[in-house]
Every structure is written in C-alpha cells, then in structure tokens.
C-alpha positions in Angstrom: 24.0 238.5 77.1 25.7 236.2 74.7 25.8 232.3 75.3 29.3 231.7 77.6 29.4 228.3 76.2 29.2 229.2 73.1 31.5 231.4 73.1 33.4 229.0 75.6 32.7 225.7 73.4 34.8 227.5 70.2 37.6 229.1 72.6 37.8 225.2 73.8 37.9 223.0 70.9 39.9 225.6 68.3 43.2 224.2 71.0 44.9 221.2 69.2 43.0 217.7 69.6 40.5 218.5 72.1 37.3 216.9 72.6 34.5 217.6 74.6 32.2 215.2 76.4 29.4 215.5 78.8 31.0 214.8 82.7 29.1 214.6 85.9 26.3 216.3 83.2 28.2 219.1 81.7 30.2 220.0 79.1 33.6 219.0 79.9 36.6 220.1 77.5 39.7 216.7 77.0 43.2 217.4 75.8 44.1 214.1 77.4 42.5 214.6 80.7 40.1 217.4 81.6 41.3 221.0 81.4 38.0 223.1 81.6 34.4 222.0 83.4 31.7 223.8 82.5 29.4 224.7 85.3 25.2 226.4 84.9 24.6 226.2 88.0 25.8 222.6 89.3 27.4 223.6 93.0 25.1 226.7 93.2 23.0 229.5 91.7 26.1 230.1 89.0 27.3 230.0 85.2 30.8 229.6 85.5 33.8 227.5 85.1 36.3 225.8 86.6 40.3 225.1 85.1 43.3 223.5 85.4 45.9 226.5 86.0 49.3 227.2 87.3 50.8 227.3 89.7 49.9 230.6 91.5 47.5 231.1 89.3 44.1 230.5 91.6 45.0 232.4 94.4 46.0 236.1 92.2 42.6 235.8 90.9 41.0 235.4 93.4 43.0 237.6 95.2 42.6 240.4 93.0 38.6 240.0 91.3 36.6 237.8 93.8 33.2 238.4 91.9 34.4 237.4 89.1 37.0 234.4 90.0 37.4 232.0 92.7 38.1 228.5 94.2 36.2 225.6 92.9 35.0 222.7 94.9 36.7 219.8 94.6 39.2 220.6 91.7 40.3 223.8 93.9 42.4 221.9 96.3 44.6 221.2 93.2 44.4 224.5 91.8 42.2 225.0 89.3 40.6 228.2 89.4 36.8 228.9 88.8 36.2 231.7 86.5 32.1 232.7 87.0 30.5 233.7 83.5 27.3 235.6 84.5 28.8 238.8 85.6 28.0 241.8 84.0 31.7 242.6 82.7 32.8 239.0 81.5 36.3 239.9 79.2 36.7 237.5 76.8 40.0 237.9 76.0 41.4 237.4 79.3 38.9 234.5 79.0 40.6 233.0 76.1 43.8 233.3 77.9 42.9 231.9 80.3 42.2 228.4 78.7 45.2 228.5 76.6 46.7 228.6 80.6 44.4 225.6 81.0 45.6 224.2 77.9 49.2 224.3 78.6 48.6 222.5 82.0 47.2 219.7 80.4 48.5 219.3 77.3 51.7 217.0 76.6 54.5 219.3 75.4 54.3 218.0 71.8 50.9 220.0 71.4 51.8 222.8 73.3 54.8 222.7 71.0 51.8 223.8 67.7 50.3 226.6 69.8 
C-alpha cells in the first residue's frame, strides 16, 4: 500500500495557493481557511482525512458507501466529509475529485477561477 499521506499531500498542494501546516497534531491544508485535515488514528484507530464538502455531499457519500465515508467529529455538523484511507480499495481518482470539491467549497472565487 502506498503512503496515503504522500498521495493526499500531493493532491492538496497541486491546487492554487494551498499551504500546509500542522493543526491539532495532524497535517492540514489551507487555502486561507482549512479545507482538508489528515487524521492518522487521531480520534479512532483509522487513517482518514476530513474535508469541506458541498451541501448534501456528506449524506450522499455516507449513505452510498459507509465503509469508505463517514461523518467526522467536530466538523461533521457543518457538512464536512470523512474519507477512510486504510481501506483496500482506495479510489484515488475519486479522492482527487473530493479534494477538488473541498477546495472549491472554501477557496475564494478568484482562486477557483484558476482551476
């Protein structure tokens, strides 16, 4: 299994004006505000990430594939999506789209126009 942190980091840092900092002990990516947070067994024994999501996306993903997606603590009430990275069938193209949607949900319009 490839390092999920390295793959996630590459997806996030490929987007305009994204920075990475440690927040709450985990790598976190910002486009002025947080849009993706890594979760390396931070709240349970799972490796995952939490991200901003468009309205209704959290419910749709969790209902469709609850073994791969979840409502994360703290930010789940704001519609953020949790994505497990310790599953056998990590769909990196889909994760790329989820990260892009998270970026679009948080980034200023002038930056999303660059995509």
